[in-house]
PyMOL Python script that loads the backbone (N, CA, C, O; Angstrom):
from pymol import cmd

cmd.read_pdbstr("""\
ATOM      1  N   MET A   1     -24.057 286.024 171.168  1.00  0.00           N
ATOM      2  CA  MET A   1     -24.358 284.813 171.894  1.00  0.00           C
ATOM      3  C   MET A   1     -24.729 285.149 173.341  1.00  0.00           C
ATOM      4  O   MET A   1     -23.967 285.818 174.040  1.00  0.00           O
ATOM      5  N   GLN A   2     -25.862 284.699 173.775  1.00  0.00           N
ATOM      6  CA  GLN A   2     -26.314 284.936 175.137  1.00  0.00           C
ATOM      7  C   GLN A   2     -25.753 283.856 176.051  1.00  0.00           C
ATOM      8  O   GLN A   2     -25.796 282.669 175.727  1.00  0.00           O
ATOM      9  N   GLU A   3     -25.227 284.281 177.196  1.00  0.00           N
ATOM     10  CA  GLU A   3     -24.686 283.340 178.157  1.00  0.00           C
ATOM     11  C   GLU A   3     -25.717 283.066 179.242  1.00  0.00           C
ATOM     12  O   GLU A   3     -26.514 283.935 179.594  1.00  0.00           O
ATOM     13  N   TYR A   4     -25.690 281.846 179.766  1.00  0.00           N
ATOM     14  CA  TYR A   4     -26.623 281.453 180.811  1.00  0.00           C
ATOM     15  C   TYR A   4     -25.869 281.045 182.063  1.00  0.00           C
ATOM     16  O   TYR A   4     -24.733 280.573 182.003  1.00  0.00           O
ATOM     17  N   HIS A   5     -26.529 281.238 183.201  1.00  0.00           N
ATOM     18  CA  HIS A   5     -25.956 280.835 184.485  1.00  0.00           C
ATOM     19  C   HIS A   5     -27.008 280.012 185.208  1.00  0.00           C
ATOM     20  O   HIS A   5     -28.054 280.523 185.609  1.00  0.00           O
ATOM     21  N   ASN A   6     -26.714 278.741 185.365  1.00  0.00           N
ATOM     22  CA  ASN A   6     -27.619 277.830 186.056  1.00  0.00           C
ATOM     23  C   ASN A   6     -26.847 277.039 187.095  1.00  0.00           C
ATOM     24  O   ASN A   6     -25.652 276.782 186.943  1.00  0.00           O
ATOM     25  N   ILE A   7     -27.549 276.657 188.154  1.00  0.00           N
ATOM     26  CA  ILE A   7     -26.968 275.801 189.184  1.00  0.00           C
ATOM     27  C   ILE A   7     -27.876 274.596 189.353  1.00  0.00           C
ATOM     28  O   ILE A   7     -29.077 274.734 189.586  1.00  0.00           O
ATOM     29  N   ILE A   8     -27.290 273.418 189.234  1.00  0.00           N
ATOM     30  CA  ILE A   8     -28.033 272.180 189.466  1.00  0.00           C
ATOM     31  C   ILE A   8     -27.305 271.429 190.571  1.00  0.00           C
ATOM     32  O   ILE A   8     -26.140 271.057 190.430  1.00  0.00           O
ATOM     33  N   MET A   9     -28.021 271.213 191.682  1.00  0.00           N
ATOM     34  CA  MET A   9     -27.445 270.490 192.813  1.00  0.00           C
ATOM     35  C   MET A   9     -28.240 269.213 193.019  1.00  0.00           C
ATOM     36  O   MET A   9     -29.471 269.225 193.025  1.00  0.00           O
ATOM     37  N   GLU A  10     -27.522 268.111 193.187  1.00  0.00           N
ATOM     38  CA  GLU A  10     -28.164 266.826 193.426  1.00  0.00           C
ATOM     39  C   GLU A  10     -27.814 266.345 194.828  1.00  0.00           C
ATOM     40  O   GLU A  10     -26.651 266.077 195.130  1.00  0.00           O
ATOM     41  N   ASN A  11     -28.833 266.238 195.683  1.00  0.00           N
ATOM     42  CA  ASN A  11     -28.690 265.686 197.032  1.00  0.00           C
ATOM     43  C   ASN A  11     -27.579 266.327 197.856  1.00  0.00           C
ATOM     44  O   ASN A  11     -26.981 265.668 198.707  1.00  0.00           O
ATOM     45  N   ARG A  12     -27.299 267.598 197.613  1.00  0.00           N
ATOM     46  CA  ARG A  12     -26.242 268.352 198.298  1.00  0.00           C
ATOM     47  C   ARG A  12     -24.872 267.706 198.164  1.00  0.00           C
ATOM     48  O   ARG A  12     -23.955 268.044 198.912  1.00  0.00           O
ATOM     49  N   ASN A  13     -24.716 266.769 197.209  1.00  0.00           N
ATOM     50  CA  ASN A  13     -23.442 266.072 197.044  1.00  0.00           C
ATOM     51  C   ASN A  13     -22.737 266.381 195.737  1.00  0.00           C
ATOM     52  O   ASN A  13     -21.550 266.083 195.607  1.00  0.00           O
ATOM     53  N   SER A  14     -23.417 266.963 194.772  1.00  0.00           N
ATOM     54  CA  SER A  14     -22.766 267.313 193.512  1.00  0.00           C
ATOM     55  C   SER A  14     -23.416 268.564 192.930  1.00  0.00           C
ATOM     56  O   SER A  14     -24.614 268.806 193.084  1.00  0.00           O
ATOM     57  N   LEU A  15     -22.580 269.345 192.259  1.00  0.00           N
ATOM     58  CA  LEU A  15     -23.046 270.589 191.642  1.00  0.00           C
ATOM     59  C   LEU A  15     -22.604 270.646 190.196  1.00  0.00           C
ATOM     60  O   LEU A  15     -21.484 270.266 189.855  1.00  0.00           O
ATOM     61  N   LYS A  16     -23.502 271.127 189.353  1.00  0.00           N
ATOM     62  CA  LYS A  16     -23.155 271.513 187.994  1.00  0.00           C
ATOM     63  C   LYS A  16     -23.557 272.976 187.872  1.00  0.00           C
ATOM     64  O   LYS A  16     -24.702 273.339 188.144  1.00  0.00           O
ATOM     65  N   ILE A  17     -22.618 273.805 187.465  1.00  0.00           N
ATOM     66  CA  ILE A  17     -22.877 275.233 187.347  1.00  0.00           C
ATOM     67  C   ILE A  17     -22.440 275.681 185.960  1.00  0.00           C
ATOM     68  O   ILE A  17     -21.316 275.401 185.541  1.00  0.00           O
ATOM     69  N   THR A  18     -23.316 276.373 185.250  1.00  0.00           N
ATOM     70  CA  THR A  18     -22.978 276.924 183.942  1.00  0.00           C
ATOM     71  C   THR A  18     -22.682 278.414 184.097  1.00  0.00           C
ATOM     72  O   THR A  18     -23.126 279.052 185.053  1.00  0.00           O
ATOM     73  N   GLY A  19     -21.933 278.954 183.151  1.00  0.00           N
ATOM     74  CA  GLY A  19     -21.612 280.375 183.187  1.00  0.00           C
ATOM     75  C   GLY A  19     -20.471 280.709 184.128  1.00  0.00           C
ATOM     76  O   GLY A  19     -20.421 281.814 184.669  1.00  0.00           O
ATOM     77  N   VAL A  20     -19.547 279.770 184.334  1.00  0.00           N
ATOM     78  CA  VAL A  20     -18.410 279.990 185.226  1.00  0.00           C
ATOM     79  C   VAL A  20     -17.201 280.428 184.397  1.00  0.00           C
ATOM     80  O   VAL A  20     -16.794 279.739 183.462  1.00  0.00           O
ATOM     81  N   ASN A  21     -16.636 281.577 184.750  1.00  0.00           N
ATOM     82  CA  ASN A  21     -15.471 282.106 184.050  1.00  0.00           C
ATOM     83  C   ASN A  21     -14.158 281.555 184.589  1.00  0.00           C
ATOM     84  O   ASN A  21     -13.244 281.250 183.824  1.00  0.00           O
ATOM     85  N   ASP A  22     -14.068 281.426 185.926  1.00  0.00           N
ATOM     86  CA  ASP A  22     -12.800 281.029 186.528  1.00  0.00           C
ATOM     87  C   ASP A  22     -13.026 280.546 187.958  1.00  0.00           C
ATOM     88  O   ASP A  22     -14.052 280.836 188.574  1.00  0.00           O
ATOM     89  N   ILE A  23     -12.051 279.806 188.467  1.00  0.00           N
ATOM     90  CA  ILE A  23     -12.034 279.398 189.868  1.00  0.00           C
ATOM     91  C   ILE A  23     -11.054 280.329 190.573  1.00  0.00           C
ATOM     92  O   ILE A  23      -9.861 280.323 190.270  1.00  0.00           O
ATOM     93  N   ASP A  24     -11.555 281.126 191.509  1.00  0.00           N
ATOM     94  CA  ASP A  24     -10.705 282.080 192.209  1.00  0.00           C
ATOM     95  C   ASP A  24      -9.985 281.447 193.397  1.00  0.00           C
ATOM     96  O   ASP A  24      -8.850 281.813 193.705  1.00  0.00           O
ATOM     97  N   LYS A  25     -10.649 280.489 194.069  1.00  0.00           N
ATOM     98  CA  LYS A  25     -10.080 279.858 195.255  1.00  0.00           C
ATOM     99  C   LYS A  25     -10.775 278.522 195.452  1.00  0.00           C
ATOM    100  O   LYS A  25     -11.966 278.383 195.175  1.00  0.00           O
ATOM    101  N   PHE A  26     -10.020 277.538 195.934  1.00  0.00           N
ATOM    102  CA  PHE A  26     -10.676 276.289 196.308  1.00  0.00           C
ATOM    103  C   PHE A  26      -9.882 275.563 197.379  1.00  0.00           C
ATOM    104  O   PHE A  26      -8.651 275.580 197.395  1.00  0.00           O
ATOM    105  N   SER A  27     -10.622 274.926 198.270  1.00  0.00           N
ATOM    106  CA  SER A  27     -10.060 274.063 199.301  1.00  0.00           C
ATOM    107  C   SER A  27     -11.141 273.036 199.616  1.00  0.00           C
ATOM    108  O   SER A  27     -12.171 272.992 198.944  1.00  0.00           O
ATOM    109  N   GLU A  28     -10.915 272.219 200.624  1.00  0.00           N
ATOM    110  CA  GLU A  28     -11.915 271.214 200.987  1.00  0.00           C
ATOM    111  C   GLU A  28     -13.152 271.832 201.630  1.00  0.00           C
ATOM    112  O   GLU A  28     -14.185 271.173 201.743  1.00  0.00           O
ATOM    113  N   ASN A  29     -13.055 273.109 202.056  1.00  0.00           N
ATOM    114  CA  ASN A  29     -14.172 273.753 202.755  1.00  0.00           C
ATOM    115  C   ASN A  29     -14.803 274.919 202.018  1.00  0.00           C
ATOM    116  O   ASN A  29     -15.899 275.350 202.375  1.00  0.00           O
ATOM    117  N   ILE A  30     -14.133 275.442 200.993  1.00  0.00           N
ATOM    118  CA  ILE A  30     -14.678 276.599 200.281  1.00  0.00           C
ATOM    119  C   ILE A  30     -14.210 276.598 198.823  1.00  0.00           C
ATOM    120  O   ILE A  30     -13.066 276.264 198.515  1.00  0.00           O
ATOM    121  N   VAL A  31     -15.126 276.981 197.946  1.00  0.00           N
ATOM    122  CA  VAL A  31     -14.806 277.181 196.531  1.00  0.00           C
ATOM    123  C   VAL A  31     -15.375 278.542 196.149  1.00  0.00           C
ATOM    124  O   VAL A  31     -16.548 278.821 196.395  1.00  0.00           O
ATOM    125  N   VAL A  32     -14.546 279.383 195.551  1.00  0.00           N
ATOM    126  CA  VAL A  32     -14.978 280.710 195.115  1.00  0.00           C
ATOM    127  C   VAL A  32     -14.854 280.751 193.601  1.00  0.00           C
ATOM    128  O   VAL A  32     -13.778 280.540 193.042  1.00  0.00           O
ATOM    129  N   LEU A  33     -15.986 281.028 192.948  1.00  0.00           N
ATOM    130  CA  LEU A  33     -16.041 281.044 191.488  1.00  0.00           C
ATOM    131  C   LEU A  33     -16.350 282.438 190.968  1.00  0.00           C
ATOM    132  O   LEU A  33     -17.116 283.185 191.575  1.00  0.00           O
ATOM    133  N   SER A  34     -15.750 282.775 189.846  1.00  0.00           N
ATOM    134  CA  SER A  34     -16.113 283.982 189.114  1.00  0.00           C
ATOM    135  C   SER A  34     -17.102 283.540 188.040  1.00  0.00           C
ATOM    136  O   SER A  34     -16.747 282.782 187.138  1.00  0.00           O
ATOM    137  N   THR A  35     -18.351 284.018 188.138  1.00  0.00           N
ATOM    138  CA  THR A  35     -19.389 283.636 187.183  1.00  0.00           C
ATOM    139  C   THR A  35     -19.848 284.859 186.409  1.00  0.00           C
ATOM    140  O   THR A  35     -19.472 285.986 186.731  1.00  0.00           O
ATOM    141  N   ILE A  36     -20.659 284.633 185.392  1.00  0.00           N
ATOM    142  CA  ILE A  36     -21.184 285.751 184.617  1.00  0.00           C
ATOM    143  C   ILE A  36     -22.185 286.581 185.428  1.00  0.00           C
ATOM    144  O   ILE A  36     -22.577 287.667 185.001  1.00  0.00           O
ATOM    145  N   MET A  37     -22.601 286.071 186.598  1.00  0.00           N
ATOM    146  CA  MET A  37     -23.522 286.795 187.467  1.00  0.00           C
ATOM    147  C   MET A  37     -22.843 287.309 188.731  1.00  0.00           C
ATOM    148  O   MET A  37     -23.522 287.761 189.654  1.00  0.00           O
ATOM    149  N   GLY A  38     -21.520 287.248 188.789  1.00  0.00           N
ATOM    150  CA  GLY A  38     -20.784 287.722 189.951  1.00  0.00           C
ATOM    151  C   GLY A  38     -20.047 286.599 190.653  1.00  0.00           C
ATOM    152  O   GLY A  38     -20.029 285.460 190.186  1.00  0.00           O
ATOM    153  N   GLU A  39     -19.440 286.936 191.777  1.00  0.00           N
ATOM    154  CA  GLU A  39     -18.670 285.962 192.541  1.00  0.00           C
ATOM    155  C   GLU A  39     -19.609 285.041 193.323  1.00  0.00           C
ATOM    156  O   GLU A  39     -20.512 285.508 194.017  1.00  0.00           O
ATOM    157  N   LEU A  40     -19.389 283.744 193.205  1.00  0.00           N
ATOM    158  CA  LEU A  40     -20.198 282.734 193.894  1.00  0.00           C
ATOM    159  C   LEU A  40     -19.312 282.002 194.887  1.00  0.00           C
ATOM    160  O   LEU A  40     -18.269 281.460 194.522  1.00  0.00           O
ATOM    161  N   VAL A  41     -19.738 281.990 196.158  1.00  0.00           N
ATOM    162  CA  VAL A  41     -18.998 281.324 197.225  1.00  0.00           C
ATOM    163  C   VAL A  41     -19.766 280.072 197.631  1.00  0.00           C
ATOM    164  O   VAL A  41     -20.939 280.139 197.998  1.00  0.00           O
ATOM    165  N   ILE A  42     -19.085 278.923 197.560  1.00  0.00           N
ATOM    166  CA  ILE A  42     -19.674 277.638 197.927  1.00  0.00           C
ATOM    167  C   ILE A  42     -18.929 277.144 199.162  1.00  0.00           C
ATOM    168  O   ILE A  42     -17.707 277.003 199.136  1.00  0.00           O
ATOM    169  N   LYS A  43     -19.659 276.882 200.240  1.00  0.00           N
ATOM    170  CA  LYS A  43     -19.042 276.376 201.465  1.00  0.00           C
ATOM    171  C   LYS A  43     -19.569 274.978 201.732  1.00  0.00           C
ATOM    172  O   LYS A  43     -20.720 274.664 201.427  1.00  0.00           O
ATOM    173  N   GLY A  44     -18.711 274.144 202.305  1.00  0.00           N
ATOM    174  CA  GLY A  44     -19.120 272.786 202.608  1.00  0.00           C
ATOM    175  C   GLY A  44     -17.992 271.972 203.189  1.00  0.00           C
ATOM    176  O   GLY A  44     -17.063 272.504 203.797  1.00  0.00           O
ATOM    177  N   GLU A  45     -18.091 270.667 202.990  1.00  0.00           N
ATOM    178  CA  GLU A  45     -17.102 269.742 203.523  1.00  0.00           C
ATOM    179  C   GLU A  45     -16.679 268.779 202.428  1.00  0.00           C
ATOM    180  O   GLU A  45     -17.494 268.354 201.610  1.00  0.00           O
ATOM    181  N   ASP A  46     -15.403 268.442 202.418  1.00  0.00           N
ATOM    182  CA  ASP A  46     -14.852 267.477 201.465  1.00  0.00           C
ATOM    183  C   ASP A  46     -15.166 267.873 200.019  1.00  0.00           C
ATOM    184  O   ASP A  46     -15.525 267.025 199.203  1.00  0.00           O
ATOM    185  N   LEU A  47     -15.026 269.171 199.708  1.00  0.00           N
ATOM    186  CA  LEU A  47     -15.329 269.688 198.370  1.00  0.00           C
ATOM    187  C   LEU A  47     -14.196 269.366 197.405  1.00  0.00           C
ATOM    188  O   LEU A  47     -13.023 269.554 197.725  1.00  0.00           O
ATOM    189  N   HIS A  48     -14.556 268.882 196.225  1.00  0.00           N
ATOM    190  CA  HIS A  48     -13.582 268.538 195.199  1.00  0.00           C
ATOM    191  C   HIS A  48     -14.054 269.067 193.851  1.00  0.00           C
ATOM    192  O   HIS A  48     -15.159 268.758 193.406  1.00  0.00           O
ATOM    193  N   VAL A  49     -13.209 269.865 193.205  1.00  0.00           N
ATOM    194  CA  VAL A  49     -13.501 270.363 191.864  1.00  0.00           C
ATOM    195  C   VAL A  49     -13.217 269.235 190.887  1.00  0.00           C
ATOM    196  O   VAL A  49     -12.118 268.680 190.868  1.00  0.00           O
ATOM    197  N   THR A  50     -14.218 268.896 190.072  1.00  0.00           N
ATOM    198  CA  THR A  50     -14.062 267.826 189.091  1.00  0.00           C
ATOM    199  C   THR A  50     -13.614 268.387 187.753  1.00  0.00           C
ATOM    200  O   THR A  50     -12.632 267.919 187.176  1.00  0.00           O
ATOM    201  N   THR A  51     -14.343 269.404 187.250  1.00  0.00           N
ATOM    202  CA  THR A  51     -14.071 269.938 185.915  1.00  0.00           C
ATOM    203  C   THR A  51     -14.470 271.405 185.817  1.00  0.00           C
ATOM    204  O   THR A  51     -15.460 271.832 186.411  1.00  0.00           O
ATOM    205  N   LEU A  52     -13.689 272.167 185.062  1.00  0.00           N
ATOM    206  CA  LEU A  52     -14.105 273.477 184.572  1.00  0.00           C
ATOM    207  C   LEU A  52     -13.724 273.512 183.105  1.00  0.00           C
ATOM    208  O   LEU A  52     -12.543 273.536 182.759  1.00  0.00           O
ATOM    209  N   ASP A  53     -14.727 273.516 182.249  1.00  0.00           N
ATOM    210  CA  ASP A  53     -14.500 273.563 180.803  1.00  0.00           C
ATOM    211  C   ASP A  53     -14.483 275.026 180.368  1.00  0.00           C
ATOM    212  O   ASP A  53     -15.510 275.703 180.417  1.00  0.00           O
ATOM    213  N   ALA A  54     -13.331 275.506 179.948  1.00  0.00           N
ATOM    214  CA  ALA A  54     -13.169 276.917 179.589  1.00  0.00           C
ATOM    215  C   ALA A  54     -13.999 277.321 178.377  1.00  0.00           C
ATOM    216  O   ALA A  54     -14.415 278.475 178.275  1.00  0.00           O
ATOM    217  N   GLN A  55     -14.247 276.397 177.464  1.00  0.00           N
ATOM    218  CA  GLN A  55     -15.022 276.735 176.267  1.00  0.00           C
ATOM    219  C   GLN A  55     -16.515 276.830 176.562  1.00  0.00           C
ATOM    220  O   GLN A  55     -17.166 277.788 176.144  1.00  0.00           O
ATOM    221  N   THR A  56     -17.062 275.857 177.270  1.00  0.00           N
ATOM    222  CA  THR A  56     -18.508 275.855 177.538  1.00  0.00           C
ATOM    223  C   THR A  56     -18.861 276.589 178.824  1.00  0.00           C
ATOM    224  O   THR A  56     -20.029 276.896 179.060  1.00  0.00           O
ATOM    225  N   LYS A  57     -17.847 276.879 179.673  1.00  0.00           N
ATOM    226  CA  LYS A  57     -18.023 277.525 180.970  1.00  0.00           C
ATOM    227  C   LYS A  57     -18.828 276.663 181.935  1.00  0.00           C
ATOM    228  O   LYS A  57     -19.504 277.188 182.821  1.00  0.00           O
ATOM    229  N   ASP A  58     -18.760 275.333 181.768  1.00  0.00           N
ATOM    230  CA  ASP A  58     -19.429 274.394 182.662  1.00  0.00           C
ATOM    231  C   ASP A  58     -18.471 273.967 183.771  1.00  0.00           C
ATOM    232  O   ASP A  58     -17.303 273.670 183.521  1.00  0.00           O
ATOM    233  N   PHE A  59     -18.983 273.942 184.991  1.00  0.00           N
ATOM    234  CA  PHE A  59     -18.199 273.601 186.177  1.00  0.00           C
ATOM    235  C   PHE A  59     -18.886 272.455 186.901  1.00  0.00           C
ATOM    236  O   PHE A  59     -20.110 272.441 187.036  1.00  0.00           O
ATOM    237  N   PHE A  60     -18.094 271.491 187.368  1.00  0.00           N
ATOM    238  CA  PHE A  60     -18.631 270.357 188.121  1.00  0.00           C
ATOM    239  C   PHE A  60     -17.820 270.172 189.394  1.00  0.00           C
ATOM    240  O   PHE A  60     -16.599 270.334 189.385  1.00  0.00           O
ATOM    241  N   MET A  61     -18.497 269.833 190.495  1.00  0.00           N
ATOM    242  CA  MET A  61     -17.809 269.537 191.749  1.00  0.00           C
ATOM    243  C   MET A  61     -18.618 268.557 192.581  1.00  0.00           C
ATOM    244  O   MET A  61     -19.818 268.383 192.370  1.00  0.00           O
ATOM    245  N   THR A  62     -17.940 267.920 193.531  1.00  0.00           N
ATOM    246  CA  THR A  62     -18.589 266.999 194.458  1.00  0.00           C
ATOM    247  C   THR A  62     -18.225 267.398 195.880  1.00  0.00           C
ATOM    248  O   THR A  62     -17.311 268.193 196.096  1.00  0.00           O
ATOM    249  N   GLY A  63     -18.942 266.846 196.843  1.00  0.00           N
ATOM    250  CA  GLY A  63     -18.726 267.116 198.257  1.00  0.00           C
ATOM    251  C   GLY A  63     -20.043 267.509 198.899  1.00  0.00           C
ATOM    252  O   GLY A  63     -21.058 267.646 198.216  1.00  0.00           O
ATOM    253  N   THR A  64     -20.027 267.690 200.205  1.00  0.00           N
ATOM    254  CA  THR A  64     -21.230 268.096 200.931  1.00  0.00           C
ATOM    255  C   THR A  64     -21.347 269.612 200.911  1.00  0.00           C
ATOM    256  O   THR A  64     -20.519 270.312 201.493  1.00  0.00           O
ATOM    257  N   VAL A  65     -22.376 270.118 200.238  1.00  0.00           N
ATOM    258  CA  VAL A  65     -22.579 271.565 200.107  1.00  0.00           C
ATOM    259  C   VAL A  65     -23.433 272.058 201.275  1.00  0.00           C
ATOM    260  O   VAL A  65     -24.539 271.566 201.501  1.00  0.00           O
ATOM    261  N   ASN A  66     -22.901 273.042 202.015  1.00  0.00           N
ATOM    262  CA  ASN A  66     -23.630 273.633 203.135  1.00  0.00           C
ATOM    263  C   ASN A  66     -24.261 274.969 202.770  1.00  0.00           C
ATOM    264  O   ASN A  66     -25.313 275.325 203.300  1.00  0.00           O
ATOM    265  N   SER A  67     -23.619 275.719 201.857  1.00  0.00           N
ATOM    266  CA  SER A  67     -24.197 277.011 201.468  1.00  0.00           C
ATOM    267  C   SER A  67     -23.652 277.468 200.125  1.00  0.00           C
ATOM    268  O   SER A  67     -22.538 277.131 199.724  1.00  0.00           O
ATOM    269  N   LEU A  68     -24.486 278.251 199.449  1.00  0.00           N
ATOM    270  CA  LEU A  68     -24.131 278.931 198.203  1.00  0.00           C
ATOM    271  C   LEU A  68     -24.504 280.388 198.399  1.00  0.00           C
ATOM    272  O   LEU A  68     -25.619 280.687 198.828  1.00  0.00           O
ATOM    273  N   SER A  69     -23.594 281.295 198.094  1.00  0.00           N
ATOM    274  CA  SER A  69     -23.950 282.708 198.219  1.00  0.00           C
ATOM    275  C   SER A  69     -23.170 283.537 197.205  1.00  0.00           C
ATOM    276  O   SER A  69     -22.028 283.234 196.861  1.00  0.00           O
ATOM    277  N   TYR A  70     -23.822 284.576 196.750  1.00  0.00           N
ATOM    278  CA  TYR A  70     -23.190 285.523 195.846  1.00  0.00           C
ATOM    279  C   TYR A  70     -22.704 286.698 196.671  1.00  0.00           C
ATOM    280  O   TYR A  70     -23.391 287.158 197.583  1.00  0.00           O
ATOM    281  N   SER A  71     -21.522 287.175 196.347  1.00  0.00           N
ATOM    282  CA  SER A  71     -21.031 288.363 197.032  1.00  0.00           C
ATOM    283  C   SER A  71     -21.009 289.510 196.037  1.00  0.00           C
ATOM    284  O   SER A  71     -20.756 289.328 194.846  1.00  0.00           O
ATOM    285  N   ARG A  72     -21.275 290.665 196.549  1.00  0.00           N
ATOM    286  CA  ARG A  72     -21.244 291.848 195.701  1.00  0.00           C
ATOM    287  C   ARG A  72     -19.826 292.354 195.642  1.00  0.00           C
ATOM    288  O   ARG A  72     -19.139 292.418 196.662  1.00  0.00           O
ATOM    289  N   SER A  73     -19.389 292.711 194.466  1.00  0.00           N
ATOM    290  CA  SER A  73     -18.083 293.341 194.373  1.00  0.00           C
ATOM    291  C   SER A  73     -18.278 294.823 194.150  1.00  0.00           C
ATOM    292  O   SER A  73     -19.279 295.260 193.583  1.00  0.00           O
ATOM    293  N   SER A  74     -17.325 295.568 194.596  1.00  0.00           N
ATOM    294  CA  SER A  74     -17.399 297.008 194.421  1.00  0.00           C
ATOM    295  C   SER A  74     -16.066 297.506 193.896  1.00  0.00           C
ATOM    296  O   SER A  74     -15.110 296.741 193.768  1.00  0.00           O
ATOM    297  N   VAL A  75     -16.012 298.766 193.600  1.00  0.00           N
ATOM    298  CA  VAL A  75     -14.772 299.373 193.141  1.00  0.00           C
ATOM    299  C   VAL A  75     -13.693 299.202 194.204  1.00  0.00           C
ATOM    300  O   VAL A  75     -12.515 299.069 193.870  1.00  0.00           O
ATOM    301  N   MET A  76     -14.070 299.204 195.464  1.00  0.00           N
ATOM    302  CA  MET A  76     -13.117 299.089 196.557  1.00  0.00           C
ATOM    303  C   MET A  76     -12.514 297.687 196.662  1.00  0.00           C
ATOM    304  O   MET A  76     -11.548 297.500 197.402  1.00  0.00           O
ATOM    305  N   ASP A  77     -13.052 296.701 195.948  1.00  0.00           N
ATOM    306  CA  ASP A  77     -12.492 295.358 195.987  1.00  0.00           C
ATOM    307  C   ASP A  77     -11.299 295.206 195.061  1.00  0.00           C
ATOM    308  O   ASP A  77     -10.591 294.201 195.128  1.00  0.00           O
ATOM    309  N   GLY A  78     -11.069 296.167 194.214  1.00  0.00           N
ATOM    310  CA  GLY A  78      -9.972 296.106 193.254  1.00  0.00           C
ATOM    311  C   GLY A  78      -8.676 296.618 193.860  1.00  0.00           C
ATOM    312  O   GLY A  78      -8.422 296.420 195.048  1.00  0.00           O
ATOM    313  N   PRO A  79      -7.864 297.268 193.059  1.00  0.00           N
ATOM    314  CA  PRO A  79      -6.558 297.737 193.517  1.00  0.00           C
ATOM    315  C   PRO A  79      -6.636 298.810 194.589  1.00  0.00           C
ATOM    316  O   PRO A  79      -5.661 299.026 195.309  1.00  0.00           O
ATOM    317  N   PHE A  80      -7.777 299.491 194.715  1.00  0.00           N
ATOM    318  CA  PHE A  80      -7.919 300.544 195.703  1.00  0.00           C
ATOM    319  C   PHE A  80      -8.108 300.005 197.113  1.00  0.00           C
ATOM    320  O   PHE A  80      -7.925 300.744 198.080  1.00  0.00           O
ATOM    321  N   LYS A  81      -8.467 298.746 197.250  1.00  0.00           N
ATOM    322  CA  LYS A  81      -8.742 298.152 198.555  1.00  0.00           C
ATOM    323  C   LYS A  81      -7.525 298.248 199.478  1.00  0.00           C
ATOM    324  O   LYS A  81      -7.665 298.594 200.651  1.00  0.00           O
ATOM    325  N   LYS A  82      -6.343 297.947 198.959  1.00  0.00           N
ATOM    326  CA  LYS A  82      -5.125 297.982 199.763  1.00  0.00           C
ATOM    327  C   LYS A  82      -4.744 299.423 200.143  1.00  0.00           C
ATOM    328  O   LYS A  82      -4.208 299.669 201.224  1.00  0.00           O
ATOM    329  N   ILE A  83      -5.025 300.345 199.254  1.00  0.00           N
ATOM    330  CA  ILE A  83      -4.652 301.751 199.500  1.00  0.00           C
ATOM    331  C   ILE A  83      -5.480 302.344 200.626  1.00  0.00           C
ATOM    332  O   ILE A  83      -4.959 303.098 201.447  1.00  0.00           O
ATOM    333  N   PHE A  84      -6.786 302.007 200.676  1.00  0.00           N
ATOM    334  CA  PHE A  84      -7.701 302.662 201.614  1.00  0.00           C
ATOM    335  C   PHE A  84      -7.995 301.836 202.854  1.00  0.00           C
ATOM    336  O   PHE A  84      -9.045 302.032 203.466  1.00  0.00           O
ATOM    337  N   ARG A  85      -7.132 300.936 203.249  1.00  0.00           N
ATOM    338  CA  ARG A  85      -7.339 300.165 204.480  1.00  0.00           C
ATOM    339  C   ARG A  85      -7.182 301.009 205.685  1.00  0.00           C
ATOM    340  O   ARG A  85      -7.323 300.518 206.805  1.00  0.00           O
TER     341      ARG A  85
END
""", "prot")
cmd.dss("prot")
cmd.show_as("cartoon", "prot")
cmd.util.cbc("prot")
cmd.orient("prot")
């Protein structure tokens, strides 16, 4: 089964994202998602997670979105990060 990762944003007020594995962090100003394409950081104001369906990997949220960015992870982001500070 091939997995897809899509982002649909409507008027910077709502997001639907497919291919989301997990929510790593969320607050009113930032949401960090683990997706099939890497870590996705969403920044904004008054952000609210509506749904994450574990079976379909569909994610929904509302709020004012200011930015979306993917971060690269490396081997140093894992357990070795604390050792080599």
